[in-house]
Structure formats: structure tokens, C-alpha cells
DOVEX-195310 format. One line per 5 residues: number of its first residue (from 1); their letters; for each residue x, y, z of N, C-alpha, C. Coordinates in steps of 0.001 Angstrom, whole numbers, plus 500000, padded with zeros to 6 digits. Layout:
N
NUM	a	X Y Z X Y Z X Y Z; ...
***
This chain:
230
1	mslik	510626 516582 484975 510859 515493 485921 512169 515727 486659; 512114 515674 487974 513316 515906 488770 514251 514711 488698; 515534 514992 488512 516546 513930 488481 517208 513760 489845; 516814 514587 490798 517399 514518 492130 516544 513602 492999; 517147 512552 493513 516392 511614 494335 516287 512124 495761
6	ksyev	515143 511866 496367 514942 512231 497761 515682 511252 498648; 515949 511657 499884 516734 510827 500804 516125 509450 500992; 514804 509393 501179 514174 508095 501425 514277 507186 500203; 514282 507784 498987 514417 506985 497772 515815 506385 497671; 516808 507155 498066 518192 506668 498045 518349 505508 499020
11	iaeqi	517800 505661 500230 517899 504612 501247 517159 503362 500794; 515954 503545 500261 515173 502400 499784 515923 501670 498678; 516548 502429 497795 517291 501842 496689 518492 501047 497194; 519180 501575 498201 520351 500881 498749 519946 499575 499430; 518848 499614 500198 518380 498396 500861 517907 497389 499822
16	eklie	517240 497882 498775 516778 496990 497703 517958 496281 497043; 519059 496996 496832 520242 496386 496218 520820 495304 497114; 520773 495525 498443 521265 494516 499386 520414 493253 499335; 519115 493439 499087 518216 492290 498949 518480 491581 497629; 518678 492389 496582 518884 491833 495248 520180 491039 495144
21	dgtle	521258 491525 495786 522536 490811 495669 522703 489712 496722; 521675 489529 497573 521714 488431 498532 522336 488767 499866; 522811 490002 500032 523375 490402 501319 522309 490304 502415; 521108 490743 502055 519951 490581 502945 519092 489460 502369; 519176 488294 502968 518449 487140 502450 517003 487142 502948
26	pgtrl	516128 486388 502260 514745 486261 502718 514696 485797 504178; 513875 486462 504968 513761 486113 506378 514677 486898 507290; 515621 487662 506682 516547 488461 507482 515817 489610 508157; 516120 489823 509424 515524 490930 510157 516341 492199 509919; 515660 493272 509550 516341 494545 509315 516649 495228 510650
31	ptidr	517645 496093 510661 517923 496874 511877 516710 497723 512254; 516657 498165 513477 515556 499014 513932 515581 500357 513190; 514477 501065 513260 514394 502383 512616 515447 503315 513203; 515622 503271 514516 516639 504111 515163 518027 503803 514616; 518303 502507 514479 519621 502079 514003 519843 502490 512549
36	laeqy	518812 502332 511716 518924 502719 510303 519084 504232 510156; 518374 504978 510994 518489 506441 510962 519917 506859 511291; 520493 506183 512261 521884 506471 512652 522844 506056 511542; 522587 504906 510940 523456 504374 509893 523490 505264 508649; 522320 505786 508271 522226 506591 507058 522249 508099 507327
41	hvgks	522373 508465 508604 522469 509870 509006 521254 510676 508538; 520071 510113 508793 518822 510796 508444 517851 510701 509622; 516733 511386 509512 515718 511314 510547 514915 510031 510461; 514237 509708 511545 513460 508469 511585 512293 508503 510593; 511732 509681 510346 510623 509782 509393 511088 509414 507983
46	tvrea	512338 509758 507658 512891 509423 506352 513045 507907 506214; 513490 507262 507291 513636 505803 507289 512265 505143 507135; 511272 505669 507852 509926 505094 507756 509392 505189 506322; 509667 506305 505666 509219 506490 504286 509915 505492 503365; 511209 505262 503599 511954 504294 502789 511401 502887 502990
51	lsqlk	511129 502540 504245 510582 501211 504549 509182 501059 503972; 508423 502142 503994 507083 502117 503419 507154 501813 501925; 508127 502412 501256 508291 502178 499821 508688 500734 499547; 509596 500194 500361 510030 498806 500194 508898 497833 500489; 508085 498192 501467 506930 497347 501799 505925 497351 500662
56	argli	505711 498519 500074 504797 498635 498943 505293 497844 497739; 506604 497716 497649 507196 496945 496541 507139 495449 496802; 506672 495060 498007 506570 493649 498336 507887 493020 498731; 508859 493849 499181 510186 493334 499524 510355 493040 501009; 509650 493761 501856 509779 493567 503293 508394 493508 503933
61	esrqg	508351 493038 505174 507100 492971 505912 507368 493234 507386; 506381 493812 508059 506481 494071 509493 505733 492989 510249; 506344 492503 511309 505694 491514 512161 505555 492129 513546; 504323 492208 514001 504040 492884 515259 504850 492282 516402; 505570 493157 517086 506356 492736 518235 507681 492083 517897
66	egtfv	507954 491906 516596 509196 491231 516190 510136 492145 515415; 509570 492953 514515 510421 493826 513713 510060 493756 512239; 511004 494165 511404 510796 494193 509955 511732 493189 509298; 511182 492385 508390 511938 491302 507789 511848 491331 506262; 512884 490783 505610 512859 490608 504163 511867 489486 503861
71	kksaa	510935 489737 502952 509914 488743 502643 510502 487554 501870; 509906 486405 502073 510353 485213 501354 510120 485356 499858; 509126 486169 499509 508785 486368 498096 509498 487574 497486; 510524 488084 498164 511213 489290 497697 511809 489108 496305; 512365 487926 496040 512984 487683 494733 511959 487817 493614
76	aalka	510761 487278 493856 509700 487367 492846 509260 488813 492663; 509205 489551 493772 508788 490962 493707 509778 491780 492888; 511049 491444 492991 512066 492177 492235 511922 491965 490728; 511327 490836 490357 511149 490527 488936 509826 491071 488396; 509012 491626 489296 507714 492149 488888 507889 493448 488115
81	ippii	506774 494114 487836 506862 495342 487041 507783 496347 487710; 508595 497049 486938 509532 498016 487512 508797 499182 488138; 509453 499873 489093 508814 501046 489693 508441 502070 488629; 507269 502665 488778 506815 503678 487830 507289 505054 488295; 507699 505880 487334 508134 507232 487680 506942 508006 488228
86	asnhe	507067 508462 489463 505930 509075 490154 505393 510304 489441; 506258 511008 488749 505821 512241 488105 505139 511990 486761; 505112 510729 486303 504494 510406 485026 502982 510274 485230; 502298 511375 485117 500873 511449 485417 500051 510496 484554; 500359 510433 483276 499592 509602 482343 499670 508127 482739
91	elvkl	500863 507672 483137 501023 506280 483536 500243 505969 484810; 500220 506906 485757 499480 506699 486996 497991 506554 486722; 497469 507340 485800 496047 507248 485455 495757 505883 484825; 496646 505404 483958 496461 504084 483338 496491 502980 484391; 497407 503117 485339 497489 502130 486411 496259 502192 487305
96	mqvrq	495684 503368 487420 494449 503506 488190 493328 502723 487524; 493322 502697 486213 492322 501914 485491 492493 500421 485792; 493732 499979 485878 494004 498578 486230 493488 498287 487639; 493737 499202 488555 493262 499027 489922 491745 498878 489962; 491043 499708 489227 489581 499648 489226 489080 498291 488753
101	ivesg	489668 497781 487682 489245 496500 487125 489526 495359 488101; 490738 495327 488635 491148 494224 489493 490499 494294 490876; 490516 495477 491490 490082 495568 492883 488574 495474 493068; 487796 495854 492057 486350 495690 492190 486007 494209 492282; 486689 493404 491470 486492 491956 491529 487009 491373 492826
106	caela	488113 491897 493304 488682 491424 494569 487713 491644 495731; 487128 492827 495773 486207 493148 496870 485003 492223 496852; 484489 491952 495651 483328 491071 495521 483658 489656 495989; 484794 489131 495546 485205 487787 495945 485562 487716 497430; 486170 488773 497939 486551 488796 499355 485316 488686 500240
111	amnrd	484250 489376 499852 483009 489321 500637 482428 487908 500628; 482661 487171 499566 482134 485815 499447 483012 484789 500161; 484334 485005 500142 485273 483969 500584 486029 484253 501872; 485898 485449 502436 486698 485809 503604 486389 484894 504786; 487425 484682 505621 487248 483905 506843 487573 484783 508039
116	eedmq	487556 484195 509233 487779 484971 510453 489174 485581 510498; 490160 484860 509979 491527 485392 509962 491616 486628 509083; 490944 486586 507934 490920 487745 507032 490263 488942 507720; 489133 488670 508392 488410 489760 509045 489220 490356 510188; 489970 489505 510889 490816 490019 511967 491910 490918 511403
121	rlsti	492492 490510 510270 493541 491304 509635 492981 492641 509158; 491836 492598 508495 491215 493828 507996 490768 494731 509135; 490256 494127 510202 489820 494906 511372 490999 495626 512009; 492118 494930 512120 493324 495537 512699 493784 496724 511865; 493768 496559 510534 494198 497637 509641 493263 498838 509761
126	innme	491954 498568 509790 490971 499653 509909 491146 500404 511227; 491363 499670 512311 491569 500312 513614 492857 501124 513631; 493899 500593 512987 495162 501334 512887 494984 502599 512044; 494177 502489 510996 493910 503637 510129 493204 504742 510906; 492257 504341 511754 491533 505317 512567 492469 505997 513566
131	aaltd	493361 505199 514170 494287 505737 515166 495329 506655 514536; 495546 506515 513220 496588 507283 512530 496028 508440 511707; 494828 508900 512041 494197 509961 511256 495034 511237 511182; 495849 511468 512196 496666 512687 512207 498076 512444 511674; 498353 511231 511213 499680 510877 510699 499521 510383 509268
136	eelsr	499735 511257 508288 499493 510925 506898 500394 509790 506410; 501637 509744 506880 502560 508692 506459 502021 507320 506841; 501583 507178 508088 501027 505907 508549 499682 505625 507879; 498883 506664 507703 497571 506480 507071 497721 505893 505674; 498687 506393 504931 498906 505880 503582 499376 504428 503608
141	lydie	500223 504102 504571 500721 502741 504697 499565 501776 504972; 498667 502162 505890 497525 501305 506204 496553 501238 505036; 496470 502310 504267 495640 502333 503068 496108 501241 502098; 497401 501169 501870 497977 500155 500984 497734 498761 501529; 497975 498572 502824 497794 497268 503452 496350 496793 503319
146	fhiai	495418 497723 503456 494000 497380 503383 493647 496783 502023; 494084 497419 500961 493742 496952 499617 494405 495609 499301; 495619 495410 499764 496287 494122 499543 495630 493028 500381; 495210 493354 501608 494540 492378 502477 493236 491898 501854; 492534 492780 501138 491305 492382 500447 491616 491320 499402
151	ayatk	492723 491502 498677 493115 490513 497666 493374 489156 498311; 493988 489151 499488 494256 487886 500172 492966 487234 500660; 491966 488041 500966 490691 487499 501437 489913 486817 500307; 490310 487031 499052 489626 486370 497936 489935 484882 497901; 491055 484483 498500 491543 483094 498481 491983 482675 497077
156	npylq	492230 483666 496239 492675 483394 494871 494143 483808 494757; 495049 482843 494648 496483 483175 494622 496897 484040 493437; 496154 483946 492330 496490 484765 491163 496195 486240 491436; 495082 486495 492089 494753 487870 492451 495707 488392 493522; 496079 487529 494448 497038 487913 495485 498361 488319 494854
161	nmmes	498857 487478 493950 500133 487772 493287 500040 489018 492412; 498889 489207 491764 498701 490378 490908 498771 491656 491733; 498097 491652 492894 498112 492842 493748 499503 493086 494317; 500208 492028 494679 501581 492180 495170 502470 492760 494076; 502252 492320 492843 503130 492755 491743 502927 494214 491370
166	iaeal	501717 494760 491642 501477 496167 491322 501517 497024 492590; 502152 496484 493633 502189 497194 494917 502838 498564 494805; 503874 498680 494006 504542 499983 493853 503607 500983 493172; 502894 500492 492144 501926 501354 491468 500818 501747 492441; 500411 500804 493261 499398 501076 494279 499869 502176 495212
171	nltir	501121 502074 495637 501699 503071 496537 501682 504462 495894; 502044 504527 494625 502129 505821 493943 500758 506450 493732; 499770 505659 493303 498445 506231 493075 497822 506684 494387; 498022 505901 495450 497488 506286 496762 498200 507533 497269; 499521 507565 497129 500271 508721 497612 499855 509996 496895
176	dsrnl	499827 509949 495565 499523 511155 494805 498091 511617 495011; 497142 510668 495012 495741 511064 495194 495507 511613 496590; 496102 510995 497613 495931 511484 498977 496552 512872 499128; 497712 513080 498526 498353 514393 498612 497485 515474 497972; 496893 515160 496829 496025 516122 496152 494762 516386 496967
181	wlyes	494192 515326 497534 493001 515461 498357 493274 516292 499606; 494395 515985 500262 494737 516678 501499 494971 518157 501246; 495500 518462 500083 495717 519865 499727 494375 520575 499547; 493406 519844 499026 492090 520411 498718 491217 520572 499955; 491302 519618 500900 490384 519632 502044 491022 519047 503284
186	egtts	490828 519717 504417 491407 519251 505669 490702 518007 506195; 489439 517776 505795 488682 516636 506308 488848 515379 505478; 489776 515393 504529 489920 514270 503615 490342 512983 504307; 491285 513041 505229 491775 511830 505895 490637 511097 506583; 489780 511850 507264 488641 511248 507940 487669 510636 506937
191	rlyhe	487435 511330 505829 486514 510810 504815 487051 509531 504188; 488360 509504 503906 488976 508304 503346 488855 507128 504317; 489058 507414 505598 488927 506364 506612 487513 505778 506584; 486499 506642 506543 485112 506172 506570 484762 505385 505301; 485345 505766 504164 485120 505000 502938 485681 503590 503081
196	hreif	486865 503481 503656 487465 502167 503860 486669 501347 504879; 486171 502009 505916 485368 501281 506917 484089 500738 506289; 483468 501498 505409 482251 501022 504746 482544 499791 503887; 483680 499799 503197 484081 498630 502400 484319 497443 503318; 484996 497686 504431 485261 496643 505421 483954 496030 505917
201	eaiqn	482980 496855 506249 481709 496369 506790 480931 495561 505752; 481002 495963 504493 480329 495194 503439 480956 493810 503299; 482297 493742 503370 482982 492453 503301 482639 491618 504535; 482624 492255 505689 482281 491570 506937 480867 490979 506871; 479940 491721 506276 478550 491279 506160 478325 490354 504967
206	qnske	479407 490051 504255 479372 489191 503069 478385 489704 502020; 478309 491022 501909 477485 491665 500897 478377 491964 499695; 478490 491008 498810 479454 491102 497710 479149 492248 496747; 477871 492453 496426 477519 493538 495504 477821 494904 496119; 477519 495048 497419 477790 496312 498096 479288 496574 498174
211	arnli	480068 495529 498472 481528 495670 498556 482085 496125 497209; 481593 495505 496134 482053 495875 494791 481679 497311 494471; 480420 497682 494747 479966 499038 494444 480748 500093 495227; 480990 499823 496508 481691 500794 497357 483130 501003 496907; 483812 499921 496563 485214 500087 496164 485290 500705 494767
216	eqhlt	484297 500432 493910 484269 501082 492603 484075 502590 492759; 483173 502993 493653 482945 504409 493915 484204 505064 494488; 484836 504359 495428 486056 504873 496059 487162 505076 495020; 487387 504062 494193 488462 504141 493208 488135 505105 492070; 486858 505289 491784 486470 506290 490785 486857 507681 491269
221	rvrev	486621 507944 492555 487009 509235 493124 488524 509406 493088; 489253 508325 493376 490716 508392 493328 491176 508724 491904; 490576 508048 490914 490958 508296 489520 490653 509736 489120; 489495 510239 489532 489116 511603 489172 490074 512614 489772; 490532 512342 491000 491503 513239 491646 492800 513256 490850
226	letgr	493253 512080 490411 494500 512002 489638 494347 512674 488275; 493162 512551 487676 492937 513117 486344 492776 514629 486369; 492096 515122 487393 491783 516565 487438 492663 517355 488385; 493324 516613 489324 494152 517312 490317 493348 517932 491429; 492082 517486 491612 491253 518041 492686 490148 517068 493077
***
């Protein structure tokens, strides 16, 4: 296990500490990516990766046309499960099992309970995912957003909070599985997009059994990639 932290991890950790000690209060707007890149003397891609990690942890949120803000629920997110060491393969596989159990139920309930606002949110994410097929960093971010949006479509606050609390684990399993897939096949990003679109369409059509089956198949493939490395 490497003890050397990557630049984006250092930046994410520093911003997290500012949130934790109250310097950045809930609702505070973060500086622009350009400004943060200048402040930390790194490239914009590094800042985006740091923000992606903080977003996955449930600490910040992006508002279209407004910027990035500290979430009102950031304090609760900080008390949630601690970040998992990304290189701990065994733990990631165990967390993948949790995802399978929770998200299959989420997809089924989402298909039954979703409303127009949920469908608009999911549609936007799916369209963004399609537009970002050549940008793996953005694709992964939309991948995470999609799975959390499904939890919100269930209308069950316990499932919503559960998915928010394991957001960091979600980020790690998605990151590692996508990296392994991308190494194996150049067409993986497109295939992942189509799998998510099929889940979206099942939820849109309120086909709860199909939504459950599709996400179970999708997550089974993710687990197998993490277990076998291919």
C-alpha cells in the first residue's frame, strides 16, 4: 500500500478539514476550479478529481449555473463511515456486496415511486453520461450521481441516507472497476453507458422487476471485475 498521497487527495483532504472545522460552512460557495488550481498550484484536472472525491463523500454539491457549494448535510456525512483505503481489495469486494443488496431494492422501489422530477434528474445524468463518453473523469462522476439519484427516486429517506453514507465506497468501487474494464476493452465506456440507459428506461417505464434485474446484472459484472481483475 502506497503511503504517498496523490495531489488530488491532499487537496480534497485540506478542503475537508476546512469544512470540518467550520471555516467552510454549509451553503458556502467554493472558489472556481481555475481559482482553486491557482491556489493549490496544480492543474484543473487535479482540482476536478479532488472535487469529485468530496462530492462522492457527500460534502459538496454542484448547482448548474451557480457553482459548487458545501452541502447542508456535510456534518452528517463527516460522521458517516470513514473513507476506505482504495488499495484494500478485500474491503472493496465486501462493499460491492452491500451495493448489490441495497441498490437492487432501490431500483425496484424507484421504478414504483419515481416522479417527473426524478425522471428529469436521471435523464439529465444519462444525457451528460453520453456526452462524456470520451472523458473518463466526468463519466465516473455521472456514474456515481446516477446511482445516488435512483436512491432518491425511491422516496425512502433511509435508503437515501444509506446511499449518501456509502458514497465514498461507491466512488471507489466504480473507480476501480471502471479502470480495470477500460484497461481490458476500449468499448467499455460505451457499454457502461448503455447499461445505465437500460436501467433508466426500466425505471421510466415503471417496470420494477426489470429495473431490479438490470441493476443486479450490472452490479454482478462490477463485482466480478473487482474479484477477478478483468
